[in-house]
C-alpha positions as a Python dict, from the first residue, in 0.01 Angstrom:
ca = {
    (1, 'M'): (0, 0, 0),
    (2, 'D'): (131, 343, -89),
    (3, 'D'): (200, 539, 230),
    (4, 'K'): (77, 872, 94),
    (5, 'A'): (-220, 798, -130),
    (6, 'Q'): (-319, 481, 60),
    (7, 'I'): (-371, 283, -259),
    (8, 'I'): (-271, -76, -323),
    (9, 'V'): (27, -86, -558),
    (10, 'A'): (80, -466, -575),
    (11, 'A'): (-148, -765, -525),
    (12, 'E'): (-152, -1133, -608),
    (13, 'L'): (-416, -1404, -590),
    (14, 'I'): (-286, -1742, -473),
    (15, 'N'): (-450, -2077, -411),
    (16, 'M'): (-294, -2145, -69),
    (17, 'A'): (-412, -2097, 288),
    (18, 'S'): (-94, -1911, 381),
    (19, 'E'): (41, -1607, 198),
    (20, 'T'): (375, -1632, 380),
    (21, 'P'): (584, -1746, 78),
    (22, 'E'): (460, -1445, -122),
    (23, 'L'): (636, -1171, 79),
    (24, 'P'): (956, -1143, -134),
    (25, 'A'): (748, -1153, -454),
    (26, 'M'): (520, -874, -327),
    (27, 'V'): (818, -655, -236),
    (28, 'Q'): (952, -714, -588),
    (29, 'A'): (609, -634, -736),
    (30, 'V'): (616, -297, -558),
    (31, 'E'): (956, -227, -714),
    (32, 'D'): (827, -335, -1055),
    (33, 'T'): (528, -99, -1022),
    (34, 'L'): (694, 204, -863),
    (35, 'A'): (1056, 160, -978),
    (36, 'A'): (1160, 164, -612),
    (37, 'Y'): (1148, -81, -326),
    (38, 'P'): (926, 13, -32),
    (39, 'T'): (1112, 208, 235),
    (40, 'Q'): (964, -13, 505),
    (41, 'T'): (774, -343, 498),
    (42, 'P'): (581, -445, 810),
    (43, 'A'): (495, -814, 839),
    (44, 'D'): (344, -1042, 1100),
    (45, 'V'): (533, -1311, 1293),
    (46, 'G'): (451, -1572, 1027),
    (47, 'H'): (714, -1404, 807),
    (48, 'R'): (992, -1437, 1067),
    (49, 'S'): (1240, -1640, 868),
    (50, 'E'): (1612, -1627, 794),
    (51, 'T'): (1521, -1693, 430),
    (52, 'F'): (1301, -1381, 410),
    (53, 'F'): (1551, -1167, 599),
    (54, 'E'): (1826, -1270, 355),
    (55, 'A'): (1607, -1230, 46),
    (56, 'L'): (1494, -878, 141),
    (57, 'A'): (1819, -745, 289),
    (58, 'G'): (1914, -418, 124),
    (59, 'R'): (1578, -386, -52),
    (60, 'T'): (1349, -269, 229),
    (61, 'D'): (1352, -209, 602),
    (62, 'L'): (1170, -526, 700),
    (63, 'I'): (982, -500, 1030),
    (64, 'V'): (864, -842, 1152),
    (65, 'A'): (684, -898, 1481),
    (66, 'A'): (893, -1089, 1735),
    (67, 'G'): (593, -1293, 1848),
    (68, 'R'): (223, -1287, 1911),
    (69, 'E'): (78, -1051, 2171),
    (70, 'G'): (-6, -1230, 2493),
    (71, 'K'): (206, -1534, 2404),
    (72, 'Q'): (541, -1630, 2549),
    (73, 'H'): (820, -1562, 2299),
    (74, 'P'): (1067, -1846, 2242),
    (75, 'V'): (1436, -1789, 2307),
    (76, 'I'): (1617, -1722, 1977),
    (77, 'D'): (1952, -1894, 1928),
    (78, 'E'): (2172, -1617, 1788),
    (79, 'A'): (2429, -1865, 1654),
    (80, 'S'): (2184, -2052, 1432),
    (81, 'L'): (1938, -1766, 1364),
    (82, 'P'): (2150, -1448, 1351),
    (83, 'L'): (1910, -1244, 1135),
    (84, 'T'): (1610, -1345, 1348),
    (85, 'A'): (1802, -1247, 1663),
    (86, 'A'): (1892, -912, 1505),
    (87, 'M'): (1524, -850, 1418),
    (88, 'A'): (1416, -933, 1774),
    (89, 'A'): (1676, -687, 1907),
    (90, 'K'): (1561, -424, 1656),
    (91, 'M'): (1202, -459, 1774),
    (92, 'K'): (1311, -400, 2136),
    (93, 'T'): (1501, -80, 2049),
    (94, 'P'): (1306, 228, 2159),
    (95, 'R'): (1260, 489, 1889),
    (96, 'P'): (1239, 864, 1955),
    (97, 'L'): (898, 1023, 1924),
    (98, 'T'): (810, 1257, 1638),
    (99, 'P'): (624, 1586, 1699),
    (100, 'T'): (295, 1397, 1649),
    (101, 'G'): (383, 1148, 1923),
    (102, 'A'): (441, 852, 1690),
    (103, 'A'): (758, 649, 1717),
    (104, 'S'): (1015, 772, 1465),
    (105, 'G'): (1062, 519, 1184),
    (106, 'S'): (776, 301, 1299),
    (107, 'P'): (552, 152, 1031),
    (108, 'T'): (208, 300, 988),
    (109, 'C'): (5, 15, 856),
    (110, 'P'): (-369, 79, 817),
    (111, 'T'): (-605, -211, 859),
    (112, 'V'): (-755, -304, 525),
    (113, 'E'): (-1055, -535, 524),
}
């Protein structure tokens, strides 16, 4: 979704229950449409994967939830999952507030139903 006009700039119809494998393709579709990768890409915990972090490195600032709210988060082994550990640390880093009170650099992701 475009952050200014709030219009969908890439979409795909798939015949699978989970859209998880589509994340890198959707980021590429945004680049194909706008000639630029999205500055930031928020994603839910289902996209927390070393494969996705590697595939999207340098293309977009990927923001993936560390876990589900109200659930205990598993311990992440930094030796075997270095990119996942780095994302978890990134999500714990406080960000300064902007004049509007929002966290600086935080994704603004409207709910689309």
